[in-house]
C-alpha positions in Angstrom: -2.3 54.9 -11.5 -4.3 51.6 -11.3 -7.9 51.6 -10.5 -9.1 49.9 -7.3 -11.4 47.4 -9.1 -8.4 46.2 -11.2 -6.4 45.6 -8.0 -9.2 43.6 -6.4 -9.6 41.6 -9.6 -5.9 40.7 -9.5 -6.0 39.7 -5.8 -9.2 37.6 -6.2 -7.8 36.0 -9.4 -4.6 35.1 -7.6 -6.5 33.5 -4.7 -8.8 31.6 -7.1 -5.7 30.4 -9.1 -4.0 29.2 -6.0 -7.1 27.3 -4.8 -7.5 25.7 -8.3 -3.9 24.6 -8.7 -3.7 23.0 -5.2 -7.1 21.4 -5.4 -6.5 19.8 -8.8 -3.1 18.5 -7.7 -1.0 20.5 -10.2 1.1 21.7 -7.3 1.5 20.0 -3.9 3.2 20.8 -0.7 6.4 19.0 0.2 4.6 17.1 3.0 2.0 15.8 0.5 4.7 14.9 -1.9 6.6 13.0 0.8 3.5 11.1 1.9 2.7 10.2 -1.7 6.3 9.0 -2.2 6.1 6.8 0.9 2.9 5.3 -0.3 4.4 4.6 -3.7 7.4 2.9 -2.1 5.3 0.8 0.1 3.1 -0.4 -2.8 6.2 -1.2 -4.9 7.7 -3.1 -2.0 4.6 -5.1 -1.5 4.2 -5.7 -5.2 7.6 -7.3 -5.2 7.5 -9.2 -1.9 4.0 -10.7 -2.0 4.8 -13.0 -4.9 7.8 -14.4 -3.0 5.5 -15.1 -0.1 3.0 -16.9 -2.3 5.9 -18.9 -3.9 7.1 -20.0 -0.4 3.5 -21.2 0.2 3.6 -23.1 -3.1 6.9 -24.8 -2.1 5.7 -25.8 1.3 5.4 -29.6 1.5 2.5 -29.3 4.0 0.6 -26.7 1.9 -2.6 -28.7 1.6 -3.0 -29.0 5.4 -1.8 -25.5 6.0 -4.2 -24.1 3.4 -7.1 -25.8 5.2 -6.0 -24.3 8.5 -5.6 -20.9 6.8 -9.1 -21.1 5.3 -10.6 -21.9 8.7 -9.1 -18.7 10.2 -11.1 -15.5 10.1 -10.0 -12.9 7.6 -8.3 -10.8 10.3 -6.4 -13.8 11.7 -5.0 -15.0 8.4 -2.1 -12.6 8.2 -0.9 -13.7 11.7 -1.1 -17.3 10.5 1.0 -16.6 7.4 3.6 -14.8 9.5 3.6 -17.7 12.1 4.2 -20.3 9.4 7.0 -18.1 8.0 5.8 -17.7 4.4 5.9 -13.9 4.7 9.5 -13.9 5.9 11.9 -13.2 3.0 14.8 -15.6 2.6 17.5 -14.6 5.1 15.2 -12.5 7.2 13.9 -13.1 10.7 10.7 -11.2 10.3 8.3 -10.1 7.7 7.7 -6.7 6.1 4.6 -5.0 7.4 1.6 -5.7 5.1 3.2 -8.6 3.2 1.4 -11.3 5.2 -2.0 -9.7 4.8 -1.8 -9.4 1.0 -0.1 -12.8 0.8 -3.0 -14.5 2.7 -5.5 -12.9 0.4 -3.7 -14.0 -2.7 -3.3 -17.6 -1.4 -7.0 -17.8 -0.7 -7.8 -16.4 -4.2 -5.3 -18.8 -5.7 -6.6 -21.9 -4.1 -10.2 -20.8 -3.6 
């Protein structure tokens, strides 16, 4: 027969083990994994679409005037301006993907700034 201190040691050890493996990220719940996966997809999508937006800006025949207008806008209005101009719309699309205009505006300012 097992002694009570041994059983308590096993129980406490199991609890500590569970806390450690979840806290360190060795194991995660399905909800956490799903959220992490969605974040990774969003980042990958933006990583591929933002350069297209910047290229559309570079091909714009009025880019000098439009850059001056973009630079005059406050930082929180720049994404609206990029969407309004249409640089954030992917070829063949009527609207932009959420987040593309914001990152695109930042890259355009860095590129020309």
